[in-house]
C-alpha positions, 0 to 999 in steps of 0.5 A: 704466743703459741703454747708449747706441747708441754703447756697445760692448755684447754681446747674446745671439743669440736663437737660440743665446744666444751673446753677440756684438757687433752691427754695424749692425742685426744681430740674430743672431750668424751667417747660420745663426742668421738662417736658423734664426730665419726658418724657425721664424717661417715653419714650416708645421705638419704637415697634420692629418687632418680627419675629418667629424663623426660626425653628418654622413652619409657619401657611399655608395660601391658596389664592383661585381664582375664575373664575371671578378673585376675590381673596379670602383668607383662612386659612387651 
């Protein structure tokens, strides 16, 4: 039997699975679980290093060294 909107029914929290009595449109048992669910939904994946394809030519970089042994970089 499907409970009606007026029945007293506990539901499990989608984050911590603790049973709770929803009041109104509440979907989570606490504000901490609500924030945790928001962070999971809007999580930014860690940055992934993108390497150029092996067939793509790389830009040549030349390093110049003067007589005083200071290194100066330059792009050809």
